[in-house]
C-alpha positions in Angstrom: 111.7 109.4 87.4 110.3 107.2 90.3 107.0 105.4 89.8 105.0 103.6 92.5 102.6 101.0 91.0 99.6 100.1 93.2 97.3 97.4 91.8 94.4 95.5 93.3 90.7 94.6 93.2 87.8 97.0 93.3 87.2 98.5 96.8 90.6 97.8 98.2 91.2 101.5 98.9 93.6 102.0 96.1 92.4 105.5 95.1 92.3 106.9 98.8 95.5 105.3 99.9 97.5 106.0 96.7 96.5 109.8 97.0 97.7 109.9 100.5 101.0 108.0 99.7 101.6 110.5 96.8 100.9 113.4 99.3 103.4 112.1 101.7 106.1 111.6 99.1 105.3 114.8 97.1 104.6 112.8 93.9 101.9 113.2 91.4 98.8 110.9 92.0 97.4 109.3 88.9 94.0 107.5 89.4 93.8 105.4 86.3 90.5 103.8 87.4 89.0 107.2 87.2 90.1 107.4 83.6 88.3 104.1 82.8 85.2 105.2 84.8 85.1 108.3 82.8 85.1 106.3 79.5 82.6 103.9 81.0 80.3 106.9 81.8 80.6 108.1 78.3 79.4 104.8 76.9 76.7 104.7 79.6 75.5 108.0 78.4 75.2 106.9 74.9 73.0 104.0 76.0 75.5 101.2 75.7 75.2 98.1 77.7 78.1 96.2 79.6 78.6 94.1 76.4 79.4 97.4 74.5 77.5 96.4 71.4 78.2 99.7 69.6 80.7 101.6 67.7 83.6 101.7 70.2 86.2 103.3 68.2 83.8 105.9 66.7 82.7 106.8 70.2 86.3 107.1 71.4 87.0 109.5 68.6 84.4 111.9 70.0 85.6 111.4 73.5 88.0 113.6 75.5 89.3 112.6 79.0 91.4 115.0 81.0 93.1 114.9 84.4 93.3 118.4 85.8 94.7 119.4 89.1 92.4 122.0 90.8 93.6 123.4 94.1 96.0 120.5 94.4 93.3 117.9 93.9 93.1 115.6 90.9 89.7 116.1 89.0 88.5 114.1 86.1 86.9 115.8 83.1 84.9 114.0 80.4 84.3 116.2 77.3 85.2 119.3 79.4 82.8 118.4 82.1 83.9 117.6 85.6 82.6 114.2 86.3 84.7 113.4 89.4 81.7 112.6 91.5 79.5 110.9 88.9 82.1 108.4 88.0 82.0 106.9 91.6 78.5 105.4 91.2 77.8 101.6 90.9 76.7 102.0 87.3 80.1 103.8 86.4 81.9 101.1 88.2 80.3 98.2 86.2 80.8 100.2 82.9 84.5 100.8 83.8 85.0 97.0 84.2 83.3 96.5 80.8 85.2 99.1 78.8 88.5 98.2 80.4 88.3 94.8 78.7 88.2 96.4 75.3 91.5 96.8 73.5 90.7 100.1 71.8 89.9 101.7 75.2 93.1 100.4 76.7 95.2 101.8 73.8 93.2 105.1 74.1 94.3 105.6 77.6 97.7 103.7 77.8 99.8 106.5 76.3 98.4 109.2 78.6 99.3 107.1 81.6 102.8 106.4 80.4 103.5 110.0 79.5 102.5 111.1 83.0 105.0 108.6 84.5 107.8 109.7 82.1 107.5 113.3 83.1 106.7 113.1 86.8 107.4 111.0 89.9 104.1 109.2 90.2 101.9 107.0 92.4 99.7 105.2 89.9 96.9 102.8 90.8 94.8 100.5 88.8 94.4 96.9 87.7 97.5 96.3 85.5 99.9 99.1 86.4 102.8 96.9 87.5 102.1 94.2 84.8 101.3 96.2 81.7 101.2 100.0 82.0 104.5 100.5 84.1 106.2 97.0 84.1 109.4 98.7 85.2 108.0 100.6 88.1 110.4 101.5 90.9 108.0 99.9 93.5 105.1 97.5 92.9 102.3 96.8 95.5 99.3 94.5 95.2 96.7 96.1 97.6 93.9 93.8 98.7 91.4 92.8 101.3 88.6 90.3 101.7 85.5 90.8 99.6 83.4 91.4 102.7 85.7 94.1 103.9 85.9 95.8 100.5 82.2 95.8 100.1 81.6 97.1 103.5 83.9 100.0 102.8 82.3 100.8 99.5 78.8 100.5 101.0 79.7 102.9 103.7 81.1 105.3 101.2 78.0 105.3 99.1 75.6 105.6 101.9 77.6 108.8 103.0 77.0 110.1 99.5 73.2 109.5 99.9 73.1 106.6 97.4 70.0 104.1 98.0 71.9 100.9 98.0 72.0 97.6 100.1 75.1 95.9 101.4 74.1 92.8 99.3 73.9 94.8 96.1 77.3 96.3 96.7 78.7 92.9 97.6 77.3 91.1 94.7 78.7 93.8 92.4 82.1 93.6 94.1 82.3 89.8 93.5 81.0 90.2 89.9 83.6 92.8 89.2 86.4 90.7 90.8 85.5 87.9 88.5 85.2 90.1 85.4 88.5 91.8 86.1 90.5 88.6 86.7 89.1 86.7 83.8 89.1 89.3 81.1 91.2 88.5 78.0 93.2 91.7 77.9 95.4 92.6 80.8 93.5 90.7 83.5 93.9 91.7 87.1 96.7 89.7 88.7 99.7 90.3 91.0 103.0 91.3 89.4 105.6 88.6 90.2 107.8 91.3 91.9 105.0 93.1 93.8 104.7 93.2 97.5 101.3 92.2 98.8 99.5 94.4 101.2 96.5 92.8 102.7 94.5 95.3 104.7 91.6 93.1 105.8 90.5 94.4 109.2 92.9 97.4 109.0 91.9 101.0 109.8 92.7 103.6 107.1 95.6 104.8 109.2 97.0 101.3 109.5 96.7 100.7 105.8 98.5 104.0 104.9 101.2 103.2 107.4 101.7 99.7 105.8 101.9 101.2 102.2 104.3 103.8 103.2 106.5 101.2 104.9 106.5 99.1 101.7 107.3 102.1 99.5 110.1 103.4 101.8 111.7 100.1 102.0 111.4 99.6 98.2 113.0 102.9 97.5 115.9 102.2 99.9 116.6 98.9 98.2 116.4 100.0 94.5 
């Protein structure tokens, strides 16, 4: 099976671009960030803060996260509830960063991710796909852009959804999440040694997609 690993910081456009790359290739798209967001949402709902001073393993035992494909689109279900929209809020983003630093949570989701890659040709995005989850991926990409660019994209996305946020709030959250993701003890965000860097600062969505497809096709040709 072929696996395309796309890692990078928050707001780099991993989900949108990975989904489109998968569509172009006819592969299954696996949004691992959505899985962590769903778990983060669960902890948020039980009143946990970002330090997760609670019974993590006990909560996970009562948690069910599913990826289902509805009309060809990946939807994320938490305890049988479709939370695909709710997991994209700033609160869910911060909680996702918090839970992803906890070993029990990573173990909880790791096997699900690996099984999907074992049984399907996949495009999988996240923070540590090429370094930890699928270290033997066929093609590895580190997708990034400046913090300002990434914050602007996320801000525009939230405004379109009707969220009442300021650019400064989104930018500050972005910088904080970058720091947390890169400095956590377990599987920190970093570029895999054999990953190709795709910096899309100043790129349009179409230019970004074109760049990723070029990298993937060259990688598949040279494998």
